[in-house]
C-alpha positions as CSV (number, residue, x, y, z in Angstrom):
1,M,114.2,107.6,117.2
2,P,117.8,106.7,116.1
3,G,117.7,103.0,117.1
4,R,113.8,102.4,114.6
5,L,115.2,104.8,111.6
6,D,112.1,107.4,112.2
7,F,112.2,110.9,111.7
8,E,109.9,112.7,114.1
9,T,108.4,114.0,110.6
10,E,107.2,111.3,108.0
11,F,106.7,112.4,104.5
12,D,102.6,113.3,105.0
13,N,103.0,112.9,108.1
14,D,99.1,114.1,108.4
15,A,97.6,110.6,105.7
16,D,97.8,108.0,109.1
17,Q,94.5,110.6,110.1
18,H,92.4,109.9,107.2
19,V,92.3,106.1,107.3
20,G,92.9,105.8,110.8
21,A,89.5,106.8,112.1
22,M,87.7,105.0,109.3
23,D,85.5,102.1,109.3
24,F,84.6,99.2,107.5
25,F,80.5,98.6,108.2
26,E,78.2,95.6,107.0
27,T,76.0,98.5,105.5
28,D,77.7,100.4,103.7
29,S,77.1,100.9,100.0
30,P,79.2,99.5,96.9
31,E,79.8,103.6,96.2
32,E,80.9,103.6,99.9
33,M,82.6,100.4,99.9
34,L,85.0,102.0,96.7
35,L,85.8,104.9,98.3
36,K,87.0,103.6,101.2
37,T,89.3,101.0,99.7
38,T,91.0,104.4,97.0
39,M,91.6,105.8,100.1
40,L,93.0,103.1,101.3
41,S,95.0,102.4,98.0
42,I,96.6,105.9,98.6
43,Y,97.8,105.2,102.1
44,N,99.3,102.1,101.1
45,A,101.0,104.3,98.1
46,T,102.0,106.8,100.7
47,L,103.7,105.0,103.5
48,T,106.1,102.9,100.1
49,E,107.2,106.7,99.2
50,R,108.0,107.5,103.4
51,I,110.4,103.7,103.4
52,E,111.2,104.8,99.3
53,R,112.2,108.4,100.5
54,K,113.8,106.9,104.0
55,N,115.9,104.1,102.0
56,F,117.5,107.3,100.1
57,V,118.5,109.1,102.6
58,F,120.4,106.0,104.3
59,S,121.4,104.3,102.1
60,R,123.4,107.8,101.4
61,N,123.7,108.6,104.8
62,L,122.8,112.3,104.4
63,I,122.1,111.9,108.7
64,D,124.1,110.5,111.7
65,F,122.5,110.9,114.2
66,R,125.2,111.1,116.1
């Protein structure tokens, strides 16, 4: 979508699925909490990489949406 500066396919497009179904429970063990927070950290790094790649493309006018 040109107005939103989105692409049809994003970098690592399937990363959202891994954290989308993840739930935190009070009964989670410390190991489970560590795993889940690590997964969120990896997901945040993926989002940062997406932004950096978009900035690269748009700052160099590599795509013309017209």
